[in-house]
C-alpha positions as CSV (number, residue, x, y, z in Angstrom):
1,M,19.2,9.4,-8.8
2,S,15.8,10.4,-7.6
3,P,13.9,8.2,-5.1
4,F,11.1,7.6,-7.7
5,T,13.6,6.2,-10.2
6,T,14.9,3.9,-7.4
7,I,11.4,2.7,-6.6
8,V,10.6,2.0,-10.2
9,R,13.8,0.0,-10.7
10,R,13.3,-2.0,-7.5
11,T,9.7,-2.9,-8.5
12,E,10.3,-3.9,-12.1
13,G,9.6,-7.6,-12.6
14,A,8.2,-8.1,-9.0
15,A,5.4,-10.5,-8.5
16,S,1.9,-9.0,-8.5
17,A,0.1,-9.0,-5.2
18,P,-3.6,-9.9,-4.7
19,D,-5.8,-7.3,-3.1
20,L,-5.1,-8.4,0.4
21,L,-5.7,-5.1,2.2
22,P,-8.7,-2.8,2.2
23,L,-6.8,0.1,0.7
24,P,-8.0,2.6,-2.0
25,A,-7.9,1.2,-5.5
26,R,-5.4,3.8,-6.7
27,L,-3.1,3.1,-3.8
28,R,-3.4,-0.7,-4.3
29,K,-2.5,-0.3,-7.9
30,T,0.6,1.7,-7.0
31,L,1.8,-0.6,-4.2
32,R,1.2,-4.1,-5.5
33,R,3.7,-3.5,-8.4
34,G,6.5,-3.6,-5.8
35,I,5.4,-6.4,-3.4
36,G,7.5,-9.5,-3.7
37,A,6.3,-13.1,-3.1
38,D,7.8,-13.3,0.4
39,A,6.1,-10.1,1.6
40,V,2.9,-11.2,0.0
41,A,3.0,-14.4,2.0
42,L,3.7,-12.6,5.3
43,L,0.8,-10.1,4.7
44,L,-1.5,-12.9,3.6
45,V,-0.9,-14.8,6.9
46,A,-1.5,-11.7,9.0
47,A,-4.7,-10.8,7.0
48,C,-6.1,-14.3,7.1
49,C,-5.4,-14.6,10.9
50,A,-7.1,-11.3,11.5
51,S,-10.2,-12.0,9.3
52,S,-10.7,-15.4,10.9
53,Q,-11.3,-14.0,14.3
54,T,-14.5,-12.8,15.8
55,V,-15.1,-10.2,18.5
56,F,-15.6,-12.0,21.8
57,A,-17.2,-9.2,23.8
58,S,-18.1,-5.6,23.1
59,H,-16.5,-3.0,25.3
60,S,-16.7,-0.3,22.7
61,V,-18.4,3.0,23.5
62,T,-20.2,5.4,21.2
63,P,-17.5,7.8,20.0
64,P,-17.9,11.1,21.8
65,A,-18.1,14.4,19.9
66,E,-14.7,15.9,19.4
67,A,-13.8,18.7,21.8
68,Y,-12.1,21.9,20.8
69,A,-9.1,20.9,22.9
70,S,-8.9,17.3,24.1
71,G,-5.3,17.2,25.3
72,W,-1.6,17.3,24.4
73,S,1.2,14.7,24.2
74,L,4.9,14.8,24.4
75,Y,7.0,11.9,23.0
76,L,10.7,11.5,23.9
77,D,12.7,8.8,22.1
78,N,16.3,7.7,22.8
79,D,18.2,4.6,22.0
80,R,19.7,4.6,25.5
81,L,16.2,4.1,26.9
82,S,16.2,0.7,25.3
83,L,18.5,-0.5,28.1
84,T,21.5,-0.9,25.7
85,E,24.8,1.1,25.6
86,S,24.4,2.1,22.0
87,D,24.3,5.7,20.7
88,E,23.7,5.1,17.1
89,D,21.0,4.3,14.4
90,Y,17.8,6.1,15.5
91,T,19.5,7.9,18.3
92,A,16.9,10.4,19.5
93,G,13.7,12.1,18.6
94,F,10.7,14.0,20.0
95,S,7.2,15.0,19.0
96,L,4.8,17.5,20.6
97,V,1.2,16.9,19.6
98,L,-2.1,18.9,20.2
99,A,-5.4,17.1,19.9
100,G,-9.0,18.3,19.2
101,R,-10.6,20.6,16.7
102,R,-7.9,23.2,17.4
103,A,-5.5,20.8,15.5
104,R,-7.7,21.0,12.4
105,D,-8.1,24.8,12.7
106,H,-4.6,25.8,13.6
107,R,-3.1,28.4,11.3
108,L,-0.1,26.0,10.5
109,S,-2.5,23.0,10.1
110,L,-2.0,20.7,7.1
111,D,-5.5,19.2,7.6
112,G,-6.9,20.8,4.4
113,M,-4.0,19.4,2.3
114,L,-4.4,16.0,4.0
115,G,-8.1,16.0,3.0
116,R,-7.2,16.8,-0.6
117,V,-4.6,14.0,-0.7
118,N,-7.1,11.5,0.9
119,R,-9.7,12.4,-1.8
120,W,-7.1,12.0,-4.6
121,L,-6.2,8.6,-3.2
122,G,-9.8,7.6,-2.9
123,V,-9.7,7.1,0.9
124,Q,-12.9,9.0,1.5
125,E,-14.8,6.5,-0.6
126,H,-14.6,4.1,2.4
127,F,-16.7,6.4,4.6
128,A,-19.6,7.1,2.2
129,G,-23.0,6.4,3.7
130,E,-21.5,5.4,7.1
131,T,-22.1,6.9,10.5
132,T,-18.6,8.2,11.6
133,Q,-16.9,10.3,14.1
134,R,-13.7,12.1,13.2
135,Y,-10.8,13.3,15.4
136,H,-7.8,15.5,14.7
137,S,-4.2,16.1,15.9
138,F,-1.4,18.4,14.9
139,G,2.2,18.2,16.0
140,F,5.9,18.9,15.2
141,G,9.1,17.2,16.1
142,M,12.5,15.9,14.9
143,A,14.3,12.6,14.5
144,A,18.1,12.1,14.5
145,F,20.1,9.2,13.1
146,T,23.9,8.5,13.4
147,P,26.4,5.9,12.6
148,K,28.2,3.9,15.2
149,E,31.5,5.8,15.1
150,I,30.3,9.3,15.8
151,S,33.8,10.5,17.0
152,D,35.3,10.0,13.5
153,P,34.9,13.1,11.3
154,A,35.5,11.1,8.1
155,P,32.6,9.7,6.1
156,R,31.7,6.1,7.2
157,F,30.5,4.3,4.1
158,D,30.1,1.0,6.0
159,Q,27.6,2.4,8.5
160,R,24.3,4.2,8.6
161,P,24.4,7.8,7.3
162,Y,23.9,10.8,9.6
163,A,20.3,12.0,9.0
164,C,18.2,14.8,10.5
165,L,14.5,15.2,10.0
166,A,12.5,18.1,11.3
167,F,8.8,17.8,10.7
168,M,5.2,18.9,11.3
169,H,2.2,16.8,10.7
170,N,-1.6,16.5,10.9
171,T,-3.5,13.3,11.6
172,R,-7.2,12.4,11.0
173,Q,-8.9,9.5,12.7
174,T,-12.3,8.3,11.5
175,V,-14.1,5.7,13.6
176,I,-16.8,3.5,12.2
177,L,-18.2,1.3,15.0
178,A,-20.5,-0.5,12.6
179,R,-17.4,-2.1,11.1
180,D,-15.4,-2.3,14.3
181,A,-12.9,-0.3,12.3
182,S,-10.8,2.9,12.7
183,Y,-9.0,4.7,9.9
184,L,-5.9,6.9,10.5
185,T,-4.3,9.1,7.8
186,S,-1.4,11.5,8.3
187,L,0.4,14.1,6.2
188,V,4.0,15.0,7.3
189,A,5.9,17.9,5.9
190,G,9.5,18.1,6.9
191,L,13.1,19.3,6.2
192,L,16.1,17.0,5.8
193,G,19.7,18.0,6.3
194,T,19.3,20.8,8.8
195,N,21.7,21.6,11.7
196,L,18.9,21.1,14.3
197,C,19.9,17.6,15.3
198,E,23.6,18.4,15.5
199,G,22.9,21.3,17.8
200,I,20.6,19.3,20.1
201,Q,23.0,16.4,20.2
202,D,25.9,18.6,21.0
203,F,24.0,20.2,23.9
204,I,23.0,16.9,25.4
205,H,26.4,15.3,25.0
206,D,28.1,18.4,26.6
207,A,25.7,18.2,29.5
208,T,26.3,14.5,30.0
209,N,30.0,14.3,29.1
210,G,29.2,12.3,26.0
211,V,31.2,11.8,22.9
212,E,31.1,14.7,20.4
213,A,29.5,13.7,17.1
214,R,31.9,15.0,14.5
215,G,30.4,13.8,11.2
216,W,27.3,15.7,10.7
217,S,28.7,17.4,7.6
218,H,28.2,14.1,5.8
219,Q,24.4,13.9,6.7
220,I,21.7,13.0,4.2
221,S,20.7,16.1,2.1
222,E,23.3,18.3,3.9
223,G,22.2,21.9,3.5
224,G,18.5,21.3,3.7
225,E,15.8,19.8,1.5
226,P,12.0,19.6,1.9
227,T,10.3,16.3,2.1
228,L,6.8,14.8,2.5
229,L,5.1,11.6,3.8
230,W,1.5,10.4,3.6
231,R,0.6,7.5,5.9
232,G,-2.8,5.7,5.9
233,G,-3.9,2.7,8.0
234,R,-7.0,0.7,8.9
235,Q,-7.3,-0.7,12.4
236,K,-9.9,-3.4,13.3
237,L,-10.9,-5.0,16.5
238,I,-10.6,-8.8,16.3
239,H,-10.9,-9.9,20.0
240,E,-12.0,-8.3,23.2
241,G,-12.5,-9.9,26.6
242,L,-13.5,-9.0,30.1
243,S,-12.7,-11.1,33.2
244,G,-13.3,-9.5,36.6
245,D,-11.2,-6.3,36.7
246,S,-9.0,-7.4,33.8
247,H,-9.8,-6.5,30.3
248,H,-7.9,-7.2,27.1
249,Q,-8.1,-6.1,23.5
250,I,-6.5,-7.4,20.3
251,T,-6.5,-5.4,17.0
252,W,-4.9,-5.8,13.7
253,T,-3.7,-3.1,11.3
254,A,-3.0,-2.7,7.6
255,D,-1.2,0.4,6.5
256,A,0.8,2.1,3.7
257,Q,3.3,5.0,3.5
258,L,4.2,7.1,0.5
259,G,7.0,9.7,0.5
260,Y,10.3,9.8,2.2
261,V,9.5,6.3,3.5
262,T,7.5,4.2,1.1
263,D,6.2,0.8,2.2
264,I,3.2,-1.4,3.1
265,G,2.7,-3.3,6.3
266,A,0.4,-5.4,8.5
267,G,0.5,-5.9,12.2
268,I,-1.2,-6.9,15.4
269,S,-1.5,-5.1,18.8
270,W,-2.6,-6.3,22.3
271,R,-3.2,-4.5,25.6
272,W,-4.3,-5.8,29.0
273,G,-5.2,-4.2,32.3
274,N,-7.8,-1.8,33.7
275,L,-9.0,-0.2,30.5
276,R,-11.3,2.8,30.5
277,T,-10.8,3.9,26.9
278,P,-12.1,2.2,23.7
279,W,-9.9,0.0,21.5
280,W,-9.7,2.6,18.7
281,S,-8.1,5.2,20.9
282,F,-5.0,3.1,21.3
283,N,-2.7,3.3,18.2
284,P,1.0,2.3,19.0
285,Q,1.5,1.3,15.3
286,H,1.0,4.9,14.0
287,A,4.7,5.8,14.0
288,E,7.6,5.9,11.6
289,Y,10.6,6.2,14.0
290,A,9.2,9.2,15.9
291,P,5.5,8.8,16.8
292,L,3.0,10.7,14.6
293,G,0.7,11.4,17.6
294,P,-2.8,10.1,16.8
295,P,-5.7,12.1,18.2
296,Q,-7.1,11.8,21.7
297,I,-10.7,11.6,22.9
298,P,-12.0,13.7,25.7
299,R,-11.2,12.3,29.1
300,Q,-13.9,10.5,31.0
301,P,-14.3,11.6,34.7
302,V,-12.9,9.1,37.2
303,A,-15.0,8.7,40.4
304,A,-13.3,8.3,43.7
305,H,-14.3,4.6,43.9
306,Q,-13.1,3.9,40.3
307,A,-9.6,2.7,39.4
308,V,-7.6,4.8,36.9
309,E,-6.6,3.3,33.6
310,S,-3.4,1.2,33.7
311,Y,-2.3,-1.5,31.3
312,V,0.6,-3.3,29.6
313,W,0.8,-3.6,25.8
314,A,2.7,-5.3,23.1
315,G,2.6,-6.0,19.4
316,G,4.4,-6.1,16.1
317,T,4.3,-5.5,12.4
318,V,5.8,-6.8,9.2
319,R,6.7,-4.4,6.4
320,Y,7.7,-4.5,2.8
321,R,9.8,-1.4,2.2
322,L,10.6,0.1,-1.2
323,Y,12.4,3.3,-0.2
324,N,13.8,5.1,2.8
325,A,15.2,8.6,2.2
326,L,16.8,8.6,5.6
327,L,19.1,5.9,4.3
328,Q,19.2,6.3,0.6
329,G,19.0,10.1,0.2
330,Q,16.5,12.1,-1.8
331,F,16.9,14.5,-4.7
332,R,20.0,16.3,-3.4
333,D,23.2,14.3,-3.7
334,S,24.5,13.0,-0.3
335,E,28.0,12.0,0.4
336,V,27.1,8.8,2.3
337,E,24.1,6.8,1.1
338,I,22.8,3.2,1.4
339,S,22.3,1.9,-2.2
340,S,19.0,0.4,-3.1
341,G,20.7,-3.0,-3.5
342,R,21.6,-3.0,0.2
343,L,18.2,-2.0,1.4
344,N,16.3,-4.8,3.2
345,S,12.8,-4.9,1.9
346,A,11.3,-7.3,4.5
347,L,11.3,-5.7,8.0
348,L,10.0,-6.9,11.4
349,E,9.3,-4.5,14.2
350,L,8.2,-5.5,17.8
351,W,7.2,-3.3,20.7
352,M,6.1,-3.6,24.3
353,G,5.2,-1.0,27.0
354,F,3.3,0.1,30.0
355,A,0.9,3.0,30.5
356,H,-0.6,4.5,33.6
357,E,-3.2,7.3,34.0
358,F,-3.2,9.6,37.1
359,R,-6.3,11.1,38.6
360,S,-5.0,14.6,37.7
361,G,-5.6,13.7,34.1
362,Y,-1.9,13.1,33.2
363,E,-0.7,9.8,31.7
364,L,2.8,8.3,31.5
365,S,3.8,5.6,29.1
366,L,7.1,3.8,28.7
367,S,7.9,1.5,25.8
368,I,10.7,-0.3,23.9
369,R,10.8,-0.9,20.2
370,V,13.1,-3.2,18.2
371,R,13.4,-3.3,14.4
372,S,15.2,-5.9,12.3
373,N,18.2,-4.9,10.0
374,E,17.3,-2.2,7.6
375,F,20.2,-2.7,5.2
376,D,22.9,-5.3,4.4
377,G,26.6,-4.8,4.8
378,P,29.3,-4.5,7.4
379,G,27.3,-2.0,9.5
380,E,24.1,-3.9,9.5
381,K,22.4,-4.7,12.8
382,S,18.9,-4.6,14.4
383,I,18.0,-1.3,16.1
384,A,16.3,-0.6,19.4
385,W,15.1,2.5,21.1
386,G,13.0,3.4,24.1
387,S,10.2,6.0,24.3
388,L,8.6,8.1,27.1
389,A,5.2,9.6,26.5
390,F,3.6,12.2,28.7
391,R,0.0,13.1,28.0
392,H,-2.5,15.5,29.6
393,L,-6.1,14.6,28.8
394,F,-8.7,17.3,29.1
């Protein structure tokens, strides 16, 4: 059964949703068919809370012109970094991201295709007549998923399927200060069912005397299958304050995904500390398992008497999910799949972390993410993973 058939069957008879989120008309029409009453209530609360706030103080700066190369980022995810003993679910991932005009102009860039998809969805209509600044990023990476019992070579129908996603992506960020809003869109092209994750996991487990994962032959789309994802989101500043050397920002986000993961969501994000970057440069919500690496702005020089940027951050999002190929499979038949009837539509994800910039231009960030149960059944459980992010800002 194709994922599109699954989505249609899941959405038939669902309650219609009002136009809660500032999404393109064509996308709203597609998504609201599948939003149930419970998810509508959750999103309505988030949207109303956000719209009722006012900006307390303005710490925003005029968006600088995009540099040819503004930096690079390396994201490393692992469930063991979440301070648990687990080696399952979203077990590991990485993403290497380049930022600046070079990301748009790279010979492997998907930016041109992303622009065409944005126009087809009507996203560009939101920027007409506005003074904007645009930034770009390009990256590639992988994400690996395993069941709990990785030493068993037999298929485990009661647990999460093995899944491997290798991907490349381009992201555009459009900042409109007149609205105190920032728009992020990404296009991800990937391959499911390759041997990349198995090889990397075997190497790591051999080096650390870990348990051999013996069930990769039962992974989603075994043998290889192409896949795509479009993600779009609107981030808005709702509160900003400055007290002495401490500064905090609160933003809210509405977003949607179409492709190997299809859903809609709304969330809130907060950070506090010595902040030297504008609110729209901080985008912890722009991730689906492995981070999609939003663009970076050029680094501002730090004088000897100035403190570097250092802050803590936290947030969360609620999602209404229609389809997840990493659990349900895609077009190719998979031996182990989670049926649409077992998929949990309402999801909650929470995160917290710490980031510190060094005078050399490098930045280190550590974070933990927790997501509620993604499916029902004997193997159901919430999942958690930790992330390390290394950045070099030019």
